[in-house]
N, C-alpha and C positions, 0 to 999 in steps of 0.2 A: 701625146703632144700638149693638151691645151694645162694639162698639171705640169707639165714642165714650166711651161709661159708662167703661171699665175705663183711657182716660187721664183722664177727670174727674177718677175718684178718684185716681188716679198724681197728678196734678196736687193735688189739695184735702192728699193726704197727705203731700206735699212741702212745703208754705205753711205747712202744723201744725207741720211739723219744723223746718223753718226758722223758723217764729215761735217756736217753745219753745226754739230757740238761740240766738235773739237777748234771748230772754229771761233764758237764765240769763248770771250775771254771776262775773266773777271774784272771790276775794276781797278783792284789789288795784285792782280798777275797771281793769282795763287795757280794758275795752270799754267804759267811760264817757267820752266827749269833753267835758274840761274845757271852760271858755268862753276861758282863755288859755293858753298852753306852761306846762307843767309839768316843774320842775328837782329833782334830787333831792341830799339831802344825806346823804353813809357816817356813819353814827354805827355806834359801837361799844359795846355795852351786854351784859352779863353774860355775857361769849367768844360772842356772836353780832355776825355783821355785818348789819348791817339799814340799811334806806334811810326819809329823811323826805321824802315828795315836799312841794311848794310853787311856788305862782305869785308871780311878783315882778313886777308892774305897772308900770312907769315912764311918766307921762304925759307928753303930749306938749308939755305947758306946766308945769314943776313949780313949786309953790310953798317947797319946800323942806324940807315936811312926810312925813312915814310915817306910815302906820295898820294897823295887824298885827290880821289877821283870825280870830279864834280858834273852832271853829264847836262845836255840840251832839254831845251822844252818838251820837246816831243818824243823824250826816251827814258829810261831807265840802267839802270848797273850793267842790264844783258849785253849791252851794246859794247864793253871796254873790254872782252874777252882778249882780245889779243894783245890790247896793252896789258892788260894785268897780268898774263902771262910770261911777255916778253919784262915788265919791270921784274917781276917776282924772282924769274931767273939772272935776274942781277944782282940781287940778294935787299931789292928794297920789301919793305912792307909795304902793301896797298890796300886801302881801305876805300870802301867804294859807297857812297850813300846812295839811297834814293831819297831824296827831298821830301818831307812832311808834303804834301799833294801833288807824287809822283810814283811811277813802278809801285811796288809790292806796297808802301807805305801808308799811312790813312789819308783820305779823302774829306778832311772838315770844311765846314764854311766858318773861313776866319778872314781877318785882315793880313792877305799875302805881302810879304816886306821882304825885301832883301837881306834889309837889318836880324829880322826875326828868322829867318833860314840861317845867317849866321851862326848866331846865337845856338841855334842847333846843333850845327855841329861843330862848335868850340864845346858843349856838352858831351857830345859824342866821340871828341878825341879827349876830353879830358875824363870820362868815361875809360876812355882805353888807357889811357895813361900814357896818352902822346903830347908831349909836351913841346914838338919840334918837327916839323914838318912842309915837302914839297907842297905844292899846290898843282892840278890841273885840269884847268875849266875850257869847256867844250861850249860852243852858241850861250845859251842862256846861262851855264854853268862857269862863262867867262864873267859872267856882271857878278854873279852871285861871289867867284873867287876874287875879285877885284873888293867887292864889299867885306868880306872877308880880312883879305888882307889890308885893305885902310883899319878896319877897327881893332884888327889884331897884330901888326907888323912884327910883335917879338916871338911869335910863332911859325910864323914863314919863312922857309931860310931861300923860296925861291916862286916865283910866280909864273908859269906855265899855261898862256892863254893860244888854245886852239880857235879860230876861227870865233870870236867871240863877238856874240851880236851885242847892239848898243855901243859903236862905234862913233855913233851920229848919235842926236837926240832926236828919237821921232816924233817928240811932240811937233817940232814946228815943222811938217810937212806931211807928216800922216794925219788923218782928220781924228779929230775926237770920237770914240763910239762909248754908251756908259757898258758897266760887267753885263746888265739887261741886254744890251743888243748882242755883245759876241757869243752871248749865251743862246738865243737864237740861231746865231750861225753854226755855232756847236755843235748845237742838238740834230743839223744837218749833216751830218759826219758820217761817210761809210766810206768800204773797200776801194771804192772808185774814184773818189772826192783825197782820198789819203795816198791811195798811187799815184794821182797825176801829180799832186802836189810835191812830192817827192822828189817823182822825175824829173821834173820842172825845176824844182828849186836845190837839191840836197848835190846831185852826183851832175857831171860832164856828161857820162854817158850811163845810161840803164843797163846793169845785169842781172841775171837771174838770183845771184846769190844775195843780195838787196831784198827780197822779197820778202823776206822774214820781219823785214823792219814794216814792211805794210801789215803784215799778217799781226803783228801786236797792235799796230798803232791803230789799225781797225777792227779788231776782235774785240774790243771794247764796249764800241757802239752796239752790239746785239746784246750786251748785259741788259738784266733790267734795271739795273743801279745806273746804268748811263747819265741818266739827266743827273744826277750827281756828279761824274768826273766831267759833264760839259760843263757846270755851271763852276767848280773848279779851274777849268782851262782857262776861260771867261775870267776868273780872278786873277791869275796868275801872268795872263794879257796884256791886264791891267796893270800887274806891277811891275810890268816889262816895260811898256810906255809909259808911265809915270813917273820911276823911280831910275831915272840917267845917272852912268856913272863916268859919261866922258868927259866932266869938268873936272873929274876929280884925277885925271891918272898922271898928275904932276905932283901929286900928293905920295905917290908911295915911294917907300922907302927901302923896297926889298929891289934883288935884282930879277928881270922879268925876260920873258922869252914871249914871241911873240908868234905862231903861226898863221898864215895864211894861204887858202887857195884864192890862184891868182883869177878865178875863175868864178869864184864866190860870186853871188849877186844874192844874198839875203838880204831883205829888208822886212820886218817885222808889221802887219800889216800892210802888206804889198797890195793885196786885191783892193785895196781903197784907193789907191792911186793912178791915175792917167801913166801912160805910155811915155809922155816926156819926162813927167816926175819919176819915174820908173829907171829911165836912161842916167835922168841925174843922181842916184844914192845907190847904196848896197853895192859900190863899187869897190872892192876890196883890195885890186890893186893899186887902190890911191889912199883909200883908208888906213891900211895896212900901215905904208912910212908914213903918211899924215901922223896917227897914234902913237907909231914910236919916237917920233919926234918929242912928244909933250913927255914922255916918261924919262926919268932921270938916268935911271940903268935899264936900258930896250935892245935885244937882239931881234933882229926883223928876221926870218926865214917865210921864202912865199915860195911856194910849188908853182910850176907852171902845171895846165893840163889838170886843173885838180876844184873842185867846188867847194862844198862848207862842209866835208866831214873828213879830212886828210886821212883818221887814223883807219877810214874803212874803202875807201876810193883808191889812196898808194899806199897801204900798210908798210910794206919795206921801209920804203923811204923815209915816212912819217917817223916810224919806231928808230930805224936805224940816228935820224936826227936827233929825235928826242931822247935819245940813252946817250948820245953825245955832249945834250948838253946838261945834262943833269950835274 
């Protein structure tokens, strides 16, 4: 009996150890399986050799068009799976980069800017021989997609924005914090803090199928290299805060489709605000129409009962609307 109990304890300890190992992720997500093969584009920046990860999915029956998907700050190419599949089945070639500093891409210490990230994405398209593309940018990816389109309007057939951040200038109401201060905050990241943030900020109602987002978001915090990841996260927060695009929407020269969830209340730096300030900002049911009016050729599509990530929260409705507007 004693021997059996010892074996049971050892087995449980081993299982717990194995589970913990599986939960720990590298900061470049080597142990996260992406839905399609991942390739790497070598880039030299500020004296550093880095790699930009990307998926390039060619359809079985091509319609001759390409869509590039740009992810949000807390995500990577892994959360586009259903969008890639829907677009590919309709004949689109789909290119899905992980931005430098995110996902499976390198995490260099550098000056992060939307201009620089746009240059990297242009290099990727040039390398793949793509001269025309539609762009879909979600959240932070919406800010990057806007900057890319302002810089390279001749390449972009249509700009599609899914709950982009940066529809208001956060500098005007969010207290300034240096990257060093943000770094200290990022170091405190845990599974519990990530789960709470995702539950309260991204969705109107939490579902078990969203848990994988938390596991990936929090898994890197157990890595020995997490301080590097946290520093890069602070630097990219600084990029978002200091480089608004909201004053330039009127300069866009391509057709734009703006998708928003009416219940989206995303504010970059929300934790630094009073309850009164939180109520006055991040109101996407108001920011959507106001932004659409600034853009010369814009179609606004707002979803009821939806938060910050329509392609995950209301996938069928979003994908049907996306495909009918491409």
